[in-house]
C-alpha positions as YAML, in Angstrom:
chain: A
units: angstrom
residues:
- id: 1
  name: MET
  ca: [14.29, -90.62, -56.23]
- id: 2
  name: GLN
  ca: [14.64, -89.33, -52.69]
- id: 3
  name: ILE
  ca: [15.94, -91.29, -49.72]
- id: 4
  name: SER
  ca: [16.17, -90.67, -46.02]
- id: 5
  name: LEU
  ca: [18.80, -92.38, -43.91]
- id: 6
  name: SER
  ca: [21.13, -91.74, -41.03]
- id: 7
  name: VAL
  ca: [24.84, -91.48, -41.77]
- id: 8
  name: ASN
  ca: [27.15, -91.36, -38.78]
- id: 9
  name: GLY
  ca: [24.27, -90.21, -36.63]
- id: 10
  name: LEU
  ca: [23.12, -87.41, -38.93]
- id: 11
  name: GLU
  ca: [19.76, -87.61, -40.67]
- id: 12
  name: ILE
  ca: [20.19, -87.23, -44.44]
- id: 13
  name: LEU
  ca: [17.48, -86.54, -47.03]
- id: 14
  name: ARG
  ca: [18.83, -86.56, -50.59]
- id: 15
  name: ASP
  ca: [17.87, -87.11, -54.19]
- id: 16
  name: LEU
  ca: [19.72, -89.83, -56.06]
- id: 17
  name: ALA
  ca: [19.52, -91.98, -59.15]
- id: 18
  name: PRO
  ca: [17.97, -95.42, -58.50]
- id: 19
  name: GLN
  ca: [21.17, -97.17, -59.64]
- id: 20
  name: GLU
  ca: [23.54, -95.06, -57.48]
- id: 21
  name: LEU
  ca: [25.82, -97.18, -55.33]
- id: 22
  name: LEU
  ca: [26.16, -96.49, -51.62]
- id: 23
  name: LEU
  ca: [29.92, -96.05, -52.18]
- id: 24
  name: ASP
  ca: [29.35, -93.22, -54.67]
- id: 25
  name: PHE
  ca: [26.63, -91.66, -52.53]
- id: 26
  name: LEU
  ca: [28.95, -91.52, -49.51]
- id: 27
  name: ARG
  ca: [32.02, -90.32, -51.39]
- id: 28
  name: ASP
  ca: [30.47, -87.97, -53.95]
- id: 29
  name: SER
  ca: [27.31, -86.66, -52.30]
- id: 30
  name: LEU
  ca: [28.47, -86.59, -48.68]
- id: 31
  name: ALA
  ca: [32.27, -86.16, -49.14]
- id: 32
  name: LEU
  ca: [32.97, -89.11, -46.83]
- id: 33
  name: THR
  ca: [36.10, -90.28, -48.61]
- id: 34
  name: GLY
  ca: [37.34, -92.73, -45.97]
- id: 35
  name: THR
  ca: [35.31, -95.36, -47.79]
- id: 36
  name: LYS
  ca: [37.62, -96.55, -50.57]
- id: 37
  name: ARG
  ca: [36.88, -97.79, -54.08]
- id: 38
  name: SER
  ca: [39.04, -100.71, -55.15]
- id: 39
  name: CYS
  ca: [37.71, -103.92, -56.71]
- id: 40
  name: ASP
  ca: [34.08, -102.96, -57.47]
- id: 41
  name: VAL
  ca: [33.11, -106.66, -57.18]
- id: 42
  name: GLN
  ca: [32.77, -107.19, -53.42]
- id: 43
  name: VAL
  ca: [35.99, -109.11, -52.75]
- id: 44
  name: CYS
  ca: [38.52, -106.70, -51.19]
- id: 45
  name: GLY
  ca: [36.67, -104.99, -48.31]
- id: 46
  name: ALA
  ca: [38.13, -101.51, -48.92]
- id: 47
  name: CYS
  ca: [34.62, -100.10, -49.38]
- id: 48
  name: THR
  ca: [33.18, -101.69, -46.23]
- id: 49
  name: VAL
  ca: [30.71, -99.64, -44.20]
- id: 50
  name: LEU
  ca: [28.24, -100.68, -41.53]
- id: 51
  name: VAL
  ca: [24.55, -100.72, -42.35]
- id: 52
  name: ASP
  ca: [22.54, -101.13, -39.18]
- id: 53
  name: GLY
  ca: [25.73, -102.40, -37.54]
- id: 54
  name: LEU
  ca: [26.55, -105.05, -40.13]
- id: 55
  name: PRO
  ca: [29.48, -104.84, -42.59]
- id: 56
  name: VAL
  ca: [28.49, -104.43, -46.25]
- id: 57
  name: SER
  ca: [30.46, -103.82, -49.42]
- id: 58
  name: SER
  ca: [29.26, -100.39, -50.46]
- id: 59
  name: CYS
  ca: [30.59, -100.94, -54.00]
- id: 60
  name: CYS
  ca: [27.78, -103.45, -54.62]
- id: 61
  name: PHE
  ca: [25.07, -102.01, -52.36]
- id: 62
  name: LEU
  ca: [22.51, -99.63, -53.83]
- id: 63
  name: ALA
  ca: [22.15, -96.38, -51.92]
- id: 64
  name: ALA
  ca: [18.37, -96.74, -52.27]
- id: 65
  name: ASP
  ca: [18.59, -99.99, -50.28]
- id: 66
  name: ALA
  ca: [20.07, -98.00, -47.39]
- id: 67
  name: ALA
  ca: [16.87, -95.94, -47.01]
- id: 68
  name: GLY
  ca: [15.73, -95.96, -43.41]
- id: 69
  name: THR
  ca: [18.97, -97.46, -42.09]
- id: 70
  name: GLU
  ca: [21.88, -96.25, -40.00]
- id: 71
  name: VAL
  ca: [25.08, -96.18, -42.05]
- id: 72
  name: THR
  ca: [28.42, -95.88, -40.27]
- id: 73
  name: THR
  ca: [31.58, -94.96, -42.16]
- id: 74
  name: ILE
  ca: [35.12, -94.78, -40.82]
- id: 75
  name: GLU
  ca: [34.52, -91.08, -40.12]
- id: 76
  name: GLY
  ca: [31.63, -92.02, -37.85]
- id: 77
  name: LEU
  ca: [33.54, -94.86, -36.17]
- id: 78
  name: ALA
  ca: [36.41, -92.45, -35.48]
- id: 79
  name: GLU
  ca: [34.03, -90.35, -33.36]
- id: 80
  name: ARG
  ca: [33.07, -93.28, -31.11]
- id: 81
  name: PRO
  ca: [34.87, -94.06, -27.84]
- id: 82
  name: GLU
  ca: [35.85, -97.59, -28.96]
- id: 83
  name: PHE
  ca: [37.82, -96.24, -31.93]
- id: 84
  name: GLU
  ca: [40.81, -95.30, -29.79]
- id: 85
  name: ARG
  ca: [41.16, -98.89, -28.61]
- id: 86
  name: LEU
  ca: [41.04, -100.17, -32.22]
- id: 87
  name: GLU
  ca: [43.52, -97.55, -33.39]
- id: 88
  name: GLU
  ca: [45.97, -98.26, -30.58]
- id: 89
  name: ALA
  ca: [45.91, -102.03, -31.12]
- id: 90
  name: PHE
  ca: [46.42, -101.72, -34.87]
- id: 91
  name: THR
  ca: [49.27, -99.26, -34.33]
- id: 92
  name: ARG
  ca: [50.94, -101.31, -31.60]
- id: 93
  name: HIS
  ca: [50.92, -104.46, -33.76]
- id: 94
  name: ALA
  ca: [51.92, -102.68, -36.99]
- id: 95
  name: ALA
  ca: [48.63, -103.86, -38.48]
- id: 96
  name: LEU
  ca: [48.58, -101.09, -41.05]
- id: 97
  name: GLN
  ca: [50.98, -99.66, -43.55]
- id: 98
  name: CYS
  ca: [49.59, -97.71, -46.50]
- id: 99
  name: GLY
  ca: [46.18, -97.46, -44.80]
- id: 100
  name: PHE
  ca: [44.05, -98.09, -47.87]
- id: 101
  name: CYS
  ca: [42.38, -101.20, -46.43]
- id: 102
  name: THR
  ca: [42.36, -99.93, -42.84]
- id: 103
  name: PRO
  ca: [38.95, -98.17, -42.80]
- id: 104
  name: GLY
  ca: [37.12, -101.25, -44.05]
- id: 105
  name: MET
  ca: [39.16, -103.52, -41.82]
- id: 106
  name: LEU
  ca: [38.42, -101.43, -38.70]
- id: 107
  name: LEU
  ca: [34.70, -101.27, -39.47]
- id: 108
  name: THR
  ca: [34.56, -105.04, -39.96]
- id: 109
  name: VAL
  ca: [36.54, -105.68, -36.76]
- id: 110
  name: SER
  ca: [34.31, -103.27, -34.85]
- id: 111
  name: ALA
  ca: [31.18, -105.15, -35.95]
- id: 112
  name: LEU
  ca: [32.75, -108.54, -35.17]
- id: 113
  name: LEU
  ca: [33.79, -107.42, -31.70]
- id: 114
  name: GLN
  ca: [30.31, -106.05, -31.09]
- id: 115
  name: SER
  ca: [28.76, -109.38, -32.07]
- id: 116
  name: GLY
  ca: [31.16, -111.38, -29.89]
- id: 117
  name: GLU
  ca: [31.89, -113.78, -32.74]
- id: 118
  name: LEU
  ca: [35.68, -113.81, -32.40]
- id: 119
  name: ASP
  ca: [36.89, -116.60, -30.14]
- id: 120
  name: SER
  ca: [39.96, -118.02, -31.90]
- id: 121
  name: GLU
  ca: [42.61, -117.11, -34.44]
- id: 122
  name: GLU
  ca: [40.88, -119.36, -36.96]
- id: 123
  name: GLU
  ca: [37.62, -117.47, -36.44]
- id: 124
  name: ILE
  ca: [39.45, -114.16, -36.94]
- id: 125
  name: LYS
  ca: [40.95, -115.45, -40.20]
- id: 126
  name: ARG
  ca: [37.58, -116.68, -41.42]
- id: 127
  name: SER
  ca: [35.77, -113.50, -40.41]
- id: 128
  name: LEU
  ca: [38.30, -111.19, -42.07]
- id: 129
  name: ALA
  ca: [38.59, -113.21, -45.28]
- id: 130
  name: GLY
  ca: [36.67, -110.53, -47.18]
- id: 131
  name: ASN
  ca: [39.12, -107.79, -46.21]
- id: 132
  name: LEU
  ca: [42.32, -107.87, -48.23]
- id: 133
  name: CYS
  ca: [45.56, -106.14, -47.29]
- id: 134
  name: ARG
  ca: [48.43, -105.99, -49.71]
- id: 135
  name: CYS
  ca: [51.00, -104.49, -47.32]
- id: 136
  name: THR
  ca: [51.10, -106.12, -43.89]
- id: 137
  name: GLY
  ca: [51.21, -109.86, -44.43]
- id: 138
  name: TYR
  ca: [48.31, -110.18, -41.95]
- id: 139
  name: ARG
  ca: [50.32, -111.29, -38.87]
- id: 140
  name: GLY
  ca: [50.00, -107.84, -37.28]
- id: 141
  name: ILE
  ca: [46.30, -107.66, -38.13]
- id: 142
  name: LEU
  ca: [45.66, -111.07, -36.58]
- id: 143
  name: GLU
  ca: [47.60, -110.12, -33.46]
- id: 144
  name: ALA
  ca: [45.78, -106.78, -33.10]
- id: 145
  name: VAL
  ca: [42.34, -108.36, -33.50]
- id: 146
  name: ALA
  ca: [43.21, -111.22, -31.15]
- id: 147
  name: GLU
  ca: [44.24, -108.68, -28.52]
- id: 148
  name: LEU
  ca: [41.04, -106.71, -29.03]
- id: 149
  name: ALA
  ca: [38.97, -109.90, -28.74]
- id: 150
  name: GLY
  ca: [40.87, -111.05, -25.65]
- id: 151
  name: ILE
  ca: [42.26, -114.17, -27.34]
- id: 152
  name: GLU
  ca: [45.58, -115.47, -26.02]
...
């Protein structure tokens, strides 16, 4: 089957198998390898991308379901002006170590900041519950996101 979608602002028209996952489409067909494969069951957040501005687990999202949407990967977010602010806060608070979870975490945080949903540390914890990090212990991540959201 053929789909048309926008990925990081570029219009894409491609053939794909009906069962192809968005994760595989992005990594294998478009060489956008910032999206990571990890759990394959929608619990870790490493594969998070934005579809029409909302975070989705691309490991459980059919590429065909992305037809007609705008998909943003970490490569696309890195080209936006707000990325520098995210990057600086995460670096300043040591909110990353190995970096495997970081693309999905930054995309999720970007969407949450855009929506204005973050107003307390508890809300940050709840909103990031689907993004696992095995390196940082989360304190740095919470501090970085609180700073970005303007939470004291």
